N, C-alpha and C positions, 0 to 999 in steps of 0.2 A: 382153583381164590382158596388164596392159604390166610384162615385168617386164623391170626396167634389168639388164643384165649386172656383176657382181662386178667391179670398177678391179682389176686389175694390181696386186699387193702383191708385185713383183718386186725392184723399184728402190728402196724403201725397205730388204727385204732382204737383199737385197746391198747396198746404203749400212752399213746395220749393220751387220753381219760385215766391212765395209774398216774399221767402227767398231770397230772388236771392235779389231781387227789388230792395228790402230795403236796404239792403248791398251794390250796384251800387248807389247806391244812395246817401245816407251818403258816400262813397268815392269820391263820389263827378265823377264816369264817365257817360258817351253814351251808347248807346244799344250798336252806330254803334263804339267808344273805342273795346269796351269788345267782338263784335264783328268782328271787326279784327283782337286781341288777339287770339279767337279760332278759326279763318280761317273759319267763317260762315257768314253768309250776316244776315244786324238786324232781317230780318225777324224771321228766325227761335232765335237768339234774344227770341225775342214778346216770338213764341212759346213759348220756355226752360217758358218762365216767370210768363206767363199763366196759365203754366202746360198742355199744351195742346198736347207738344212733353216733352219725358223722356228725361231729361239731360245727354250725355253717363258720367261714372265714371272721365275717363282721363279727358273728360271736363271741370268736376265740380275741383277738382285736379289742372287743368291751372289756372282757374277764381279765386280759393281760392290763390293761387300765387302772380296773378297779382295779382289782388282786396288787394291783402298783410291785410288777415282775417285766422283764423285758417279757417281748412275745418269744421270743429265739431261750427264751427257758423252755414252755414245751416241748424244744422241738431237741434238744439238749440233755434230755434226761431219753425222751424216745430212744433217741442215736448212742444212747448207753445200752438200752436194750438193742436194739443192730446188731452194737460191734463189741456184746461179748454175752455168755450164754446167758450171762445172771445179771446182768447193768440193773433195770430198773426193778426188777426184782429182787434183788439183796440186799438194793439201795430204801422201798421199801418194808419191805420185809424187817433191813435194822431200826429201822423211823419209830420203835413205839410212843407212845402215849407224852411221856414223862419227855423226851426229845421233842416232840413236835409242841408240847407247851413252852418248854424251854427258848427254840425256835422263833415264835408267835408273841412272848415279851420280848425280843431280842427287835425285833422285826417294832415295836412301840416304841426301842431306843433311839432315836432320834439323830443325838449331843453327841458329836466326834469325840468332847472330853470323852462320857460319859461310854462310851463305846469303848473308848479305848483301856477307861478303867475296868472296867469290865470281863475284860480282851486280858490285860493282865493279874487281876487278882482269878480269869481262869490256869494262865498258863504255871503261876503262883501256887495254886491248890494242886494244879497235874504233878509238878516239877515234887512234888514233898511224898 
């Protein structure tokens, strides 16, 4: 009988955890806030984000709703990592605290007119 070994899924869960952390930081939530929402300890959230523990699908769905991001967002980041050598890693490394703060604040601006105004301002500043 020829038994095939399961392909290691560590890489996938590491990337998924990094994506979870990135999205959490971008929307401005702490590990404690996420833990309270998921009804787990913040240490468990750390393990999910490190990829050392697998997050159950129901918790991942709950997390996407809590962070108000499509579930697919977590997997878009994992695809970046698998499709290119440094995809997710470079994305995470390229996001400093100031970038994360900007994205977090952006997430709080819900009025479409204000968003358009801010984007127009940024375009003018970038062109200057």
